[in-house]
N, C-alpha and C positions, 0 to 999 in steps of 0.2 A: 554569618551570612544567611543562615537558613530562615531567619525571621525578618529579613530586610524589607519584605513587602509590607510589614506592619509599620515600618519607619519612614517609608517614602511615599510620595504621591506623583512625582513627575518622572515618567519613564520614557526614555528615548530608544528607538529601535534602529540600528544600523542595518540596512537591507530589509526594510519593513515589507517590501513587496514579495518576499520569498513565501512560497506556499506554506512553509512551516512556521513562519513568523506571524503571518496574518491572523490565524485563529487566536493566538495568544494575545496579540494586541487587542483584538475584538473582545476577548474575555475581560481584559483589564479595564477597558473602557466601560464595559457593562458593570464592573465592580467599583466604578467611581474614580479611577486613576486618570491623571492628565497624561495622555499619550501623544508622542510626536515621533517622527521618523524621517528617514532619508533613503533614497535609492538612486540607481544610475539609469534605470530603464523603465519605461511604462509597461504595465501588464494588467491583466484582468483583476488580479488580486490587489494591485495598487489602486485601481479605480474603486474597488470595494472599500478599501481602507479610507480613501478620500470621502466616500459617501457617508461615512460616520462623522465627518467633520474633523478628522484627525489631520493636523497640519503636516504636510510632507514636503521636504526639500528635495528637489532633483539635483543630484550631485552631492558629494560628501565633503563637507568643509568643517574646520575646527569650530567655527562660531555656532554650528548647529547644536552643540551640546551645552552651550552656555545656559546656566540656570537649571540644568537637569540634575536629578538626584540618583538616577540609576541608568546605566546604558546596557542594552541587550544587543548582542551581535550574533549573526549566523555563522556556521562553521566555514562558510565560503569567504568570510571577511579576513583579510590579511592583517597581521599584527601592526604593519606600518600604515594602516588606514588613518587618515588625518583625524577622524572623529574619535577613534580609539586612543590615538596618541594624545589628543587634547584632553580627553576625559581623564586619562591617567595623570596628566600634568596637573589637572584641577582637583585631583583626589576623588573623582566620582567613581564609585564601584562599577566594574564592568563584568558582566556574566554572559556565558555562551547560551544559546537558545535552549539546548537540552537541559541545562541547569535551571533555567527559568521555567521550562515546562514542568519540571519536577516540583518547583515551588508552587506554581499555580495549581497543579493537580492535588497537592497536599491540602489545599484549602477546601476540597470537596470531601465530605465524609463517606460518600459512596463512589469512589474512583474505580472505574473498570478499565483495566489496561490489557490490551490484546497483543500478545507476542507470538512468535513462530517464524520459521524461515519462509514459509509460503502461506498465503491466504489472509494475511493481516488486514489489508485494506478492505477486502470484500467483507470479512467478518466484522470489522469495526463499523463498516457501512450498514450491515445487516442489523447489528445491535442498536445503532443510532436510529435507524428507520423504525424498528419495532417500538422503541421507547418514545419516539416522536408521535407515531401513529396512536400510541396508547395515552398520549397527553402527559407524559412524564417530564417533558421539557428539559432534556439533558443538554449540557454543554458537550462539545465534541471537537476533537482534533484528529483528522483523518488524512491518510497519505494520498488520497485522490479525491477528485471532485465528486460529490454525491449529487446526481442530477435532480433529485427531489427537492433539494435545498439550493442547488445552483452553486455550491461552494464546498470547500473541504473542511469547514469547521463552523461552529456556531456558539454563541453565548446563551445559555439557558438560565432559568431562575431557580432550578431545583438543586438538591444536594448531589446530583449525579453528573459525572463527566466520563465520557468514553474516549480513550486515548489509544491511538495506534502506537505501539511500543517497539522501536527498532533496535535490534541487537548490534548493529554495526558499530564498531569501536566502543562497545559497551554503553551506548547511549541510554539504553533502557534502565541501567543501574542508577540513574538519577531519579527513578520513580519508586514510590513506596505505595503500591496499590492496596485498596480494600479487597478488590477481587481481581485476580490475574487469570488470563487465558493463555495456555500454551498449546498452540495448534499442532506443532511438529518441530523437530530439530534436525536439520540436514547440513551437509557440508557446503558452506558458502562463506564468503568474505574471508577466504583462507589467506589472503594477503595480510590480514590483521590477526586472525585467530590461530593460523598455522595448522592446527589439528582439530578434529571433531571433538576430542575430549575437552579441549579448551572451550569450545562452543557450549558443550553440555555443562561445564563448570560455571560459565556465565549465566546460563538459564537457571541453574540451581540457586545461584546467588539472588537472581531476580525473584525466584519462588520464595526464598527466605525472607525477602523484603516485603512480601505480601502478608497483610495482617489478618484478613478474614477468610477468604475462600479462594481455592485454586481449582480452576476448571481445566481439565487436561485430557488430551487424546490418549486413551489407554491402548490404542492400536499401534502407537508409535513408540518403538523400543527406546529411542534416545530420550524422549520426553519422560517415560517412566523411570529411566535411569537417573534423570535430573532431579526427580522428586523423591527418590528412594529414601526411606527412613525419615521423611519430614512429617511432623505431627503438629506443628504450631498453628496450622490453618486447616479448615475443613476442606477435604479433597472430594471433588465431584468429577466423575469420569464420563467421557462420551466416546462413541465409536460403534463398531459393528460386532464386537466380541460379546460373549454371553454375560460377562460380569460387569458391563458398563452401567452406570447410573442412568444415562440417556443413550438409547441404542436405536440405530436405524435398522428396521426389519422390513421384510416384504418389499425389497427394492425391485421396482418394475424393470423387466428386461426389455427396455424400449430402445428403438433406434431414433427416437425423437430427441429434440434438444432439451426437453423438460424432464428433469428427474422426478420420479414419484416414489414415495416410500412412507412407511408408518414410523412414528416415533414412540418408543416405549420408555417409560420411566419405572425403574425398579421392577421390570418384567410385565408391566401393565401398559397396553396401548393407549396413548393419550389422544392421538389424532393422525390423520393422513396429511401429508404435505406434498404439494406439487410446486416445484421451483420454476421460475421464469428465466433463470440463468443456467447456461449449459455446463455439463461436465460432472462426472462422478465425484471429482474432488470437492465440488461445492456441497455435497451431502455432509461432509465433515464441517465445513464452514457454517452451514445452516444448523447442524446439531449443536455446535458450540454456542451459536447465537441463541438457540432455543433454551439451552441449559442456563445461560446467563439470565435471560429475560424471565424464565420461569422462576428462577431463584430470586429475582428481584420482585416477584409478585405480580407480573403481568399475566392476565388471563390467557389460558391456552388458546382459546378461539381467536384472540387478538394476535397472538404470535403466529398462529397458523396462517391467518389472513395476510399479515405483513410479509411473512416469508414468501408467500405466493406472489404478491404484487411487487416485490423488490426487483427492480429492473437492472441492477448492477451499478458499478462505479466506473467513472471515467478511466479509459484505457484497460479495462478488464473485460475482454471479449466484447468490445464496444462496436456495435453495428453502425457504420457511417453512411450507408446508403446502398442502393441497387441501381445500376446503370447498364443499359444494353443487356440486361439479364444477369450481369455479374455483380455479386455482393462483395462489398469492401468492408473489412473489419480491422480492428487494431487491438493489440493486447500487450500488456507490460511484461510478459514472461521473459525472463533473462537468465534462468537457471535450468539445467536439464530436466529436473523434476517438474518445473512449471511448464516447459515446452511440451513435455510428454503428456501432461494432463490436458492442456489446451488443445494440442493437435489431435489427441485421441477424441476429444469432444467434437472437434471440427469435422473429423472423418465420419462421425456418427450422425451428422445433421442433415444428410440427404443431398449434399451438393454433388454435382457431376464430378468435378475435380477440385482439389484444394491446392492453392499456390501459397506457400509459406515464404515470406520475405523476412529474413532474420538479420538483425544487426547485433553482432557480438558486443558485449558490454564489459569493458576493461580487459587489458592484456592478461592480468593475473588469473581472472576467472576463466577466460578462454583457454589458457594454457593448462591450468590445473584440472579443468573439467572437460577437456577436449573430447575424449571418447564418449562421455555422457551426452554432450551436445550432438555428436555425430550419430549416435544411436537414436536420439529423439527425432532428429531430422530425417530419418528413414521413414517416418510415419506418413507424412503427406505425399501427394502425388508429384509435386514439383517444389523445388527449393531454390531460392535466390539468396545469396549471402552478400552483405555489403561489407565495406571496410569496418575493421574493429574500431569502436568508439573508445578512445583512450581515457576519457574522463580525467582523472587526477594522476595518471601514470605515464611513465616513459616505457618504451618497449625493451626492457631488460630481459624479457622472457624469449626474445627472438621468435615470436609467434605472429602468424599472418592469417588473414581470412582464407587465403588459398589452402592453408594447412587443413582447415576444417572442410573445405569443399572437396579436397582429395579423398576424404574419408566417407563422403556421402554420395552414393550412386545417383547419377543424373542431376546433381546440384551444379549450379553455375555461380560464378562470381561476377558481380558488377560493382564497380567502385562507388559510383555516385547515385543519389536518388533519381535524378533525371534519366540516367541509363537504366536503372531498375524499372522505372515507370514505363519507359519505351519497351523494354523486353516483355514485361508481363502483359501490357495492354495489346501487344502484337500477337500474343499467344493465347491469352485467356478467352474462353468462349462462354456463351450464355449458359447459365446453370452452375458456373464455377464460383468459388470463394477465393478472394485475394485477402490474405491475412498478414498484416505486418506485426512483427514481434520483436521486443527488446526493451531494455530499461532506459534507453537514451532518447534520441530525438527522431526515431524511425517513424513515429506518427506523422512527421512532416511528409514522409514519402506517401503514406496513406492519403493524406490531405491533397497532395499533388496529383495522385491518381484520380481522386474524386473530382478535383477541379478540371482535369483534362477530359474526363467523361462528360462533365457538365458543359464544357466548351464545345465538345463534339455534338452534343444534343442540340445546341443552338445553331449549329452550322446548317 
């Protein structure tokens, strides 16, 4: 199966409008394959796919796979999907998206795969942006939309591809990178991994599958445990400790949103960097990106400039607007470590008061990390918690949003987004920040608040 892309030309995507499917289809088109697809709902990504002249069927029917040589499906597609059933009856090979991503990535000699429990999307976006700014023309598959290109992926003409590499259900083990980044390893996806040791074991396997260079956070104990004793690839470290290859020093003690620091390589200061994205956690993301791009031969001055101008990725502390003096922002944070980093940054940005609207993401994560969430939510001035987003789960954990609210002083529970919008707009004052947070659809609540402020301005 590994060489199937050498034997086929006609590839059909079931659920082609998915954000993870679209960049792969785009890369295949760029490489001369005949691509088709189907989906059940219109979306921005689907419009982009259609703009390339890719034929897309709305609705999924058996006849859509007639004459195809390979069928790719996303993890969301059920086994009884009529196109999958028909493909199997016709003897057409069917592969899941993550397998296809591994196959596509292997066709680039300089594959850069970014892993870690936190910071993957931002770091993948940073590396992609630096390479683009430098004219290196990379391909990219990113977990969030990069505003500078208006999408979450691109097909380039070079030998470089930058891929966000997710550990959930060991998806990233389909990848065999030339260069792998490990940002950090934390307790997450415990519904699948069960223990942190199992997570570390998976990251170790990912590291073993890397042929050339490992760029790792030497300040993170779990990451260093994952690569312990590995010698098959060159190891480059980044962090704040004295023995890092790339080290952040002279970090400015500023209350501003922008982090400022010097970057050392092997003890010698290369440049000073000022980031445009808030939060101390982004120093690590920027260091990782710097290490990768310097290793790839991009001039230091270019990296420095690109790190400064990088304005972030969709849903990563994304500023949505300011109305009646109130700033509205949205962030993907859905783990206690991420909430802590984002909320700490928010509290240092000079707002009068910070309103955090948090949508818990999955029953398992909420139950297993409940005390961590409660501690993180003590950081902002005000907290509103919505209903838990079930995603793929049933509530076998007997956990409810109210259980979290009880552990957070001054937190309130509001079940629906309209109720939340009512509450925060009634209480927020000029100079405040309203920040929606979560891995689900809580951004819709932020958009609702923005639209309501806009409507009030017109009255």
